[in-house]
N, C-alpha and C positions, 0 to 999 in steps of 0.2 A: 670642797668636799671630795674625798677619795671616791674612785669608781667603784661600782659594785663587782663582787667577784664573779667569775664566769661560772654560770650554773650548767652550761651546755655540756652534754656528754655524748654528742653525736660523733664528735671527731676525736675524742680522748678515750684511751683505754682506762679502765677503772684503777689499774695498779699503777698508773702514771700520775705524778704530782700535778695538781691543777693550777694554772697561772691565774692571778687575780685579775688580769687584764683580758677582756673578753676579745678585743680585736685590735691588735697593735697598729694595723695599717691606717686606722682612723685617726691616729695620733700624728701622722705626717703633716708638718707645716709647709705651706707653699710660699715661695718668694713673691708671688703676686696673689693677693686675696681676691682681687677683682675677677669674677667669672668671665671667661672668654666667650664670645658669641659662637654658637655652633652653625657652621656653614654647610648646608645640605646640598648635595648635588641635584640639579634639576632633572627629572625623569618624566618622560612622556607618559600620558595615561594608558596608552597602549602597553608599553613596556612594563609599567607597574602593575597592570591587569594581568599580564602573562606571568610576572613572577608570583603574584598572589595565587593564581590558579596552579602554578608547578608546586608551591610550597603546599597547598591544600592537597594536592594530589599525593605528596610525599607523606603527609601525616594521615592519609586515608589507608596507608599500607597497614598490615598487622603489626601489632606492638613488637612482637619478637623479631620480625624482620628488620624494623626500624632500629632496634637495639643491635642487631648483628650487623647492620651497615655500619652504623656509628662506632662499633667496637673494633672495626678494622682500619679505621683512621689512625694516623700517627697523632701525638699529643697536640703539636702546634695547629694541625689541621682541625681537630676537634674544637680547640679554642677559637678558631676562626669561624667554625661553623655556629658556634654558639652566639656569635656577634652578627650573624647575617641579618636577623630579623627579631622582633619581639617574640615571635612564636617559637623560634628555635631557642632563643634564650631562656624563656619560661620553661620549655621542655627539658633542656640539657641541665639547667641550674637547679631543677627541682630535686628534692631528696630522693625521689623514686629512680632518679638517673645516676645516682652516685656510683652504681655498679659498672656504668659504661666507663666513667672516668678511670675506676681503678683497673678495670680489665685492660684499657689502653696503656696505663702506666705500667702494668705488671710486666716486668722483665723487658722493657723497652730499651734496648741497646746497653744493658747493664745500668740503667739509670736508678740512683738510690730511691728508696722508699719515700713517699711523701711525708714531710714532717708532721707531727701531730698538731702543731700550732698554725698550720695552714690548711685551707681546703685544697682539693685537687685543682680546680680552676686557678687559684691563687699561685700554686705551686708551678703549674706550667706557665703562667703569665710571668712569674719571676725568672723563669729560665730562657724564655723565648721573646718576650716583648721588649721593645727598645725605646719605649717612651719613659718620662720621668714620672714617678709615682706621685710627686708633689704637684707640679704644675702642668703636666701632661706634655711637656715640650719633647721634641725629638731631636733638637739641634745640640750641638756641643759635645762635651765628653759626658756621657752618661754611662756610669759604671754600676754594676751590681755588687751587692754586698750580702753573700748567702748566709752569713752568720747573723746579722742583724735584720735579714729578710727585707732589704731595701734595695730600690734602684732609682738613683737620684742624679740630677744634673748638678753642675758645680755650685749654682747659687742655692738649691734646695739642700745640697749636702751641707753647706756651711750653716744652715738654720737648724738642721735636724741631728747632725753627727758632730761631736766633739771628743776631745781627749780627756783623759781623767784630770789634767790640769785645769782644763776648761770647765769642768764640772764644779770645781770649788767656787767659781763665780756665781753659779746658778743654785748650788745645793748647800754651800756653806760647810759647817763643820761635820755634817752627816755624810760627806762624800766618801770618805774612806770606808765606812760601814756598808755603803750602797754598792761599791765596785764588785764585790764577790756575789751580789745578788742578782745581776743583770749580765746578759751576754756581752762579751767584749771582742772586738775585732782588730786586727793589726795586719795590713796588706803587706808589710815588710818581711814578716817572718812569722810562720805559724807553729812551727816545732813538730813534735811527734804526738801521735795520739796515745792515750786518750788525754783531752784537755779537762781542766778542772777550773771553775770559776774562782776558787780560792787562790789562784796565781794571778788573777787580774791586777794590773797596776796602773799607774797614771800615764804610761806611755801608750796604752792601747786606746782605741775609740769606742764610744758608747752612743746609743740612741738616746738623745736628750729628753724628749718627752717622756720616754719610758722611765728615765732616771729620776725626773722630777716627781712622776706619780709614785715611784718606789720610795722615795724619801717621805711623801706624805703617808704612805701605807706603813712604813717603818715607824713613823711616830706614833700612828694609831696603835700599832702592835705592842710598842714600848709602853704605852699607857695601860696596856692590859697585862703586862708582864708580871706584876706584883701579885695580881689575882690568878693568873693562868699562866705559869711559866712554861708548862708543857706546850701550850698552843704557841707560844713565842718561839721555842725551840723548834717545833714543827714546822713553823712558817719560814724560819731562816733556813732549815735544811731543805725544804721543798723548793724554795726559790733559788738556792744554790744548784740543786739537782737539775731544775729546769734550764738554768742558764748553762750549766755544763753539757746538758744534752743538745741545746741549740748550737753551741760552739762546735761540738763533734760532727753533728749533722751538717752544719754549714761548711766545714773542711771537707766532708765527703762530697758534697754537692759541688763545691769549687773544683776540687780534683777531676770529677767527672766532667764538668763543664769545660775545664781546661784541655782535657783529652779529646772531647768532641771538637773544640775549636781547631786544635792541632790537626785532627783528622780531616776536617773540612778544608784547612789551609793546604794540606797535602794533596787532597783529592783535587782541589782548585789548581795547584801547581802542575799535577800530572795531566789534568785537562788541557791546559794552556800548552804544555810541552808536546802532548800528542797532536793537538790541533796544528801547531806550528810544523811539526814533522809531516803531517798528512798533506798539509798545503804545499810543502816543498816536494813531496813525492808526486803529487798531483801535476805540479809544475814541471817536473822531470818526464812525465808521461807514464808513470807507473799505473796499472790498471788495478781498480779495487777489488776486482773478482780474484786476483792473484795473491791477495794478502792471506796470510794464515788465519783460518777461523775454525772454531770448534775445538773441543778438548780432545778429540782424537787426532788432531793434526800434530805431527811430531815437531813442526817449526813453529807452533804457537808459543810455547814456553820460552824459547829463545828470543822471539819476537818481542815479546811482552817484556822481557828483562832488559832488552836494550832500550825500549821506549820508555817504560815506566821506572824512571829513575827520579826521585824527589829532589831534583836540582834545577836552577834555572839555566835555560838553554842559551848559551852564547853563540855567536856566528861560527866561530871555529869549532865548538863542540858539536853544533848541527851539522857542519860538513863531515866531521869525523863519524858522527852517529848514522849519517846516510851511507857512508862507505860500508859501516858493519851491516846496515840493513839490506844493503843491495845483495849481499850473498845469500841471506835468508830469503830475500824476495825470489831470487833466481831459483832457489831450491824449491820454494813453495809454488812457483809458476810451472816448474818442471813436473812437480807432483800433480799439479791440477790438470795439466794437459794430457799427462799420461793416464790419469783416471777418465777423463773424457774420451781419449782414444780407445781405452779398454771398453768403455760402454758401447761404443760404435762397433768395435769388433765383436763383442758379445751378441748384439743385435744382429749383426750380419752373418755371424756363424750359425746362429739358429735358422735364419732363412736359407743360408747356403746348404746346411745339412738336410732340411726338409726338401730341397729341390733335387738332391741326388737320387739315383736310382737306389732301389732296395739293396742291392747287392754291395753298393758303396756305403749307404746310410747305416747298415748294421755295424760296420766296423768304426764308425765315429763315435766317440764317447760323448757324454754331456760336457758343456764348456767348463763346468767347475772342475773336471778332472784334467783338462788341458791348460789350466792357468798358469801352472808351475814349469811347463815345458821351457827349455831354453830358448827355442826358436821364437816363442812368444815373447819372451824378455828382450831379445835381441831386436826384434821388430819394434817394440815400444821404445827402446833406447834410440834407435835410428830414425824414427818417424815421429817422436812427441812434438816437434816443432811445427809440423804440419797436421796436428791433430784436427783441426776444423776443416782444412782444405784437402785433406788426403782422400782421393776417390776411393770408392769401394772396390774398384777392379784391382787395386794394389793389394786388397786382402786376399785374393784368390790364391796366389802363390803361398802365402802363409797357411790357408787352410789346407792346400794340398800337402804341404810339409808336415802338417799336425796329423793328416790322414796316414801318411807314410810311418810316422813314429808311433802311431796307436793301432798298428794293424793287428796286434794281438789282443785288443780289448775284449773282442767277441768271445775268444777262447778262454780269456782270463775270467770272463763273467759267470762261467760255469762254477767257479769255486764259491762265489757269493751265493749261487742259487742252491748249492748243498745246504747252505745255512738256513734255507727256507723250508726244509722238510720237517713237517710237524706229525706227530702221532704214529710214526713208523716204529718207534721203540716200544718196548713192553710197557702197557699202561696197567698198574695195579696188578701185576703178575700175568695179565693177559696179553699173549703175543698178538701183534698185528697180523691180519689175514693177508695183507700185501706186503712183500719184501721191500726194504727200503732201497730206493734207487741209488746207484753208485755214480762216480763221475763219468763212467762210460754210458751210463743209461740216459744221462741228460742229452737231449737231442732225439730220443725216441718218441713216437707219436702218443704213447701212452702216459709218459710223464708230462703231465700238464700242470700249469701254475695259475692260481687265481690271484689277480691284481686288484688291490684295493687302495689304489692312489686317489688323489684328489679328483682325478678326471672319472673315476670309476665308482665313487661313493657318492651319496646324495649330498648337495650343499645345503647347509642350514637356511631356512626360509626360503627355499626355492622349491616351488611345487612342482615343476616339471621335472627336475632332477629327482626329486623324491619319488614321483610316479615311475620314472624309469628304473630306478634302483629297486622299487618293490617288486616290479615284474621281472627283474633279473636282465634287463637289457642295458644296464650301466657296466656291471662288473664283467670283466673279460676273463675267459679261460683260455690260456694259450700255451702252447709248447715252446721250447727253445728252437731256434733264436727269436721267434715272434715276440716272446714275452720281454726280452730285452729291448728290442726295437720299440715296441709299444710304451714301455715305461720311460725310455730315453726321450721319445717324442713328446710326452705329456709332461715330463719333469726335468726340462733341459737347465733349469735353474738350480739343480741340486746335484751332489756327488752320487755316483752310481752305488757307493756303499750304503746309502740311505734307502736303496731298493729293498733291504732286508725287511725294514718295517712295514713295506706295502705288499710284498709278494709272498705267497704262502702255497704250500703243497701238501694235501692231506690224503691218507690211503684211500678214503672212499671215492675221491675224484679220479685217482690213478686207476682203481679198479673199474670204474664206469667208463673210463676212456679205453681201456683194454677190451672190455666187453663190446663197446660200439665197434671197435676195429674187428673183433671176431665176427660180429653180426654182418659186417660188410665183406667177410671172406678174407680179410687180411690177417697177418701174423701179428700177434700182440707186441712182439719185439721188433716191428718194422720201424724204419726211420720216419721222421716227420715229412721228409721230401716224398718218399713213396706214399704215405697216406695222403698228403696234399694233392699228389697228382691223382689219386683214385678218387677222393672226395670231390674234386672239381669245384663246381659252383655252390655245392651245398648237399644237404641230405633232407629226407621226407621220413616224418613219422606217421604211421597209420592210425595212431590213437586219435588223431584230429583234435588235439587240445587247442582251444581257440587262442592261446598265446604262443603256440608253437606249430601252428598249421602252415601248409604250403612249404616251399624250400627255405630251409634255415641253415645257418653256417655250423661248422663242426664243433665250435665252442657252445653255441647255444643248445645243440642237441645233447652235449654232456651236461649242461646246466638243467635241461629238462628231465633227463633221466635220474639225475641226482635228486631233484626236487620230487619226483614220484616216489623214488625209493624212501626218501626221508619222510614223506606222508604215510607211506605203508608202515614203516617202523613206528612211528608216533601213534597210528591208529592201533596197531596190535599191542602197544605198550598200555593202552587205556582200557583194554578189554578187562571186563570184571572177572574175578577168578572162576566163578561159576560157569562163565561162557567161554572159557578157554578152548575146550573141545569143539564147540560149534563154530567158533571163530577160525579154526584150522581149515575149514571147508567153506565158510561164507566170505572170508576176506583173503584176497590173493595179492601176491606182488605182480601186477600186470607188466611190470618192465624188468622182471628178472632176466638174468643172463641168457637162459636158454629160450626166452620168448622174444628177445631183442630181434632175432634173425627174421621173425615174421612181422615185426613192426617197422624196423629201419630199412631203407632202401635207398637207392640213388634216384634222382629226380628224373621224371619223364617229361616230354614236351607239354603234356596237358597240366602238369603241376604248376607250370609258370602262370597260368591263367587263374589259378586258384586265389582266394582272398588272403591278403597278407596277415601275419600274426597281429592280435590285438595288443595294443600298448595303453599305457596309462594305469591309473589307479584301479584296482579291483572292485567290481560292483557285485556285492553279495545279495542274494534274495533270501531274506530272513523268514520267509514263509515257506521255503522249499528246503527242509532238513532231511537228510537221508534216514529212512526208517531203519534200514539194516544196520547202519553204524551205531544209531541210538539204541537199537535193542541189544547190542553186544557190549556198548561202553557206558550207556545212560549219559551220554554227552552230545550236545548239538553240534554236529559237523556242518558248517556253512559251505554252501556250494555256489561258486561264482556262476552268475548267469551265463547260459550258453555252454557249460561243461557238465550238465546233469547226465547225458548219455555217456560222455567219456568216463565220468566218475563210476557209473555202474558197470561198464565194460571192463575198465582197468582194475577196479577195487573189488568187485563182486562176481566178475565173469559172466554176466548176463546183460541182456538189453533192458533198457528202462521200461518199467510197467507202471500201470496207473495205481497210484497209491504209494510209490516208492518215495516221493518227495511230499512231505506234509508239513503242517505248523506244529510249532513246540507245545502247544497246549494239547494238542490231540495225542502226541507222543507222551506227554507227561501222564495224561488220563489213562493211556493204555498200558504203558510200561512203568510208570512211576518216575519220581523226580531223581535228579542225581544225587548220590550218596553224599552226606557232608564230608568236605575235605578230600573228595575223590577227583583227581586229575585236574584239567584245566580246559578252557575253550580251545578247541582247534579250528583250523581253517583250511580249506581245500584250495 
């Protein structure tokens, strides 16, 4: 009785002809019908229990994670995983897991798509397994036939595969009619794509059980031919299309498999060649660390071209190859030791520079600016062989020569500092109140620069640096040449030209610096050397701000005056239009230029005993809001604890009185809330 037609549509597309055989692989005949006993390896109870526990833990993972893990495997590994246990088999061979197999196969090394007559596990097994599909043997000459979808040993091959001439003994006179309805294979010559089953002949080979079933099915269809000739013609055309498709798919799979085998053989040949050469190089005393490595190594390409030749290595060729490699090895060794010596010089130069007196250190540029000096290159060429044993004392003459060749560094740095001047040109038609400094002005005490290098700005996720940056103790305001020395000390791993992105100079800072100099009785155009001698150990501001009390440095004083003037400008900008006239008398600039002379002075002996400036993050009193500021601006001005008296004296020109600092609810009840969309919250 002929087999039932395949009604499964899970593997086949609706527009593809359906074969009448549901599973061709079940038709395979074995040379030995007696089942062989399955020998299981003995496993201890403890090991078996551990394996079961590990598998349970794996399947307890979320399903999407299990799918993602399995989808990252290669096809042969996924097939092996499905054979680990019954749990893995039932999970991976379930219909719900078909997406895993398809995702693994999709685009894998250019592999052809899975044929529609095979499931994905069957397809992977056909490509990678090495056992006979008939008897399960792994011995002898087992060869796959991708057209017939078979992989058989020699004995099973004779039982299942025959030529067209051999079919005549089994199929009789119907043989010629059947040849075009089943796929044919010929390992001698395939020809050119596309193949057609209409060209099948007696010289080709066929799957014998399939041919027998096709003869029986053809006889049934011929019996129906008189009543339904259209059904008969459709059956013939469908089977011819299926056979042609299987032949073309088999040719594509065979071509891919041959390329993979050739690729694997080439890789194995290259591995053996490289392993033999490396053993010879080890015997000669070549050190592994000197071998070219990394894509940036200029010797890596030549090294690989000499080694990775897909040819068997003879004794003579091995000797000649080692001679060629020796030149590349010496070049790579020299490069490696030069880089090692350069790293030692870099580290020693930074230490040497910081140990020098200020007068000498100012003229020494960052190491990145001296890397291309001829004296350094000469030293590397003459000392690279002693890169590991060369004492650091030998570096001192080199550093002294570098200092002589870079004496003009400090003077040339002025030109880069001119590029850091910002805001001195006319902005929106409004000229700057402070004239733009020239090259001759660089070096005067009033021309100061603000540094924003990595050492002067808060570091992300660092509370201490953020607190210092918030109170201004991190950023430095320095004149020339101190700004150059400071930046090079903190950024020795960068070129000086990168300083332009970290250093800036604005008109308000230059104006404040000039006002501070005048308050000390100095000329605004005096040099930094004169001002430094006059300032001495520091300055004192009589406003007694908790963050600037006691003796503070020149740059901290400039920062203090700048922040006070900025707060004054911010407060006056928030004054309501109807309160402009009252604000002119109730809000004052306590650090205006004409008032600095009464605030800033040189320190006295008693000032050294005063409390040091407060540092860290500001602590605001949210129940002490300035009444005078809120009355004029309708905005809550938060006052840092301990600065209430200083705020009233410097902003309102009077001492603090009872009722000046109150809560926000009381101010809203008396003066009303902040108008919608007016200003923003300000902090003192």
